[in-house]
Steps between C-alpha positions, in 0.01 A plus 500: 500500500825320586859560396749215463867602498748225400842613634692188599808577296799659673573744215844396380519787247462754783789363708666601728184675619299183521752297705335607820142589391277372221481720191141624553596649834777712351383863534413729204452865604470392860253211470559131422434406137219265602326761708497746211377224271200397710413868577491570125287191424259592780461844343413373151270222633240753603364257765597371844788253515413243767819292494855529378679163480881490468671188358852503641799285567633455853578859571449492872234621745606861487435516124168326544393747766604785268286365215195444724541856622503633141166321432349619824609854420263480195214360709549143373583166656863399446561130413832324467563198277831325432638375170752229584646466151502734195290309249358782292242775504200270505640301790577819696145628472349161588693507826235753612212274381305551822473868406401444138131576529293773347661798320879493522795702387826316462805726510862383478696720736790632293320777315332832558259683273299812437150465358201724448245228430262360757464122497176368351415215734227376273747369246627144509860618521732794445869473416710807589716595195720779374635584158875433476757585232645150473245225583739211433593477867141485630180307488254698288132493413310513175146644479203497266306810384295494821819510711443143622831320542543227244852375574773498751843484327817446705806699379407527132804531273279623216275793572148406603428773762674760710262457801713330762339319801635666817410226747171622645171323423132526603270196517128537557478140632804395706358143541507448119863610494578266786346208308710575190819532702427170678441338161846594388659359816296178499586428138859619517451756222817707485670757273883511517487281813253709698125540553404822320205731561466564123395134450223546750393825323485317166282225652267762650477682167417175313214448747353832419661746737564842343814690608553868438807722529548749779741752348730671756657841453839390632656170596799508743709183531685474835695191424859634510684793658487716183126437455428558872683836495302601193176394669590699807553808280163464323303429819652805668389710202133407515433438874391744772797682653337603824664255739580650840871420490488442870823565690693630194813684602627706208825695557639708218334268252283535194214271389419496129149354464358249441644299787373261765648554847427250781489556872791639701729568205803727545645694207815706560676698224313317228324547174231234467287445192324490275350145508659387828329275759653480850384254762455546876788584741747561220776762528670662198773761516727688256336328204318566175245234406265475199260237369577251773327267749644490854333280760490507883764547770774588249791743523647673199798741514691682229311344212406621153238244389259470211288210367583297808327265742617454861345264752434494874767537767768604257808718563624668180792723575591688193502455127385628165335220317183313408456232763268217598566406861308236700403504868758490778793613284783731589696669219777757542 
């Protein structure tokens, strides 16, 4: 089994937090989004993942080393491919064409999920979906009475289905997918100016491939600060809370669980939580903080924060507000 993770976009909706790092490396409950994503996929695959291939922009060698390390931490080979120009989902996946062999999961790295199903690798394909209240903003699927997917409908304005595609796909034969993607590129077949994966899925379906839904319990978008803060809250609620909290110095402070606390964190005269994640080497004093993500090497003093997101190497010196502050900022 292989996992292909297209993640070349810089994540403009998550700015300023993506000005210095790509969106999939922004932490949720102490781990990068992409790390949580591939860990969750590995769990539902039920079989060994041999390779994780990341399709990225030019993010630098440090990011590439981090991604390879994430793959190796799961016992897989880490591969790096580059997408020079944003030309659509089909183009992004095809950038990893040398890894499109055998069973493959394709996962776009701006979403997290919870699922109880185990992937059936004998099926031609599985499309991860979740029921949504308003499907007009999503691509959705239609099924027959045997739960075989019959149609992929992009942003239907009239109701056809409430099962939204969340951006994770399984293909039994990666080489067949590669062939259909290459066909789109070679024949310049585009939708709205881009090469789309849904066109390749339609072609595979017309040639006899049967796709089935993989229904997830919860789908967590991480595409903007509000969504990322909500994802952080939900992940904290259902993950193991037994981290060691190495080097935590807690002086006259209260932790209201669930929280994630990184290494060498100092809390002085604080009430922290619930639903707070704090990165390594961060110092917080005389503050009350709820439902907030704070990254590494940051100092916060005299703050009353809720529903906020603060980056790395930030100095925030007082305030009562909801804030979204990028890396290397000083406020107050």
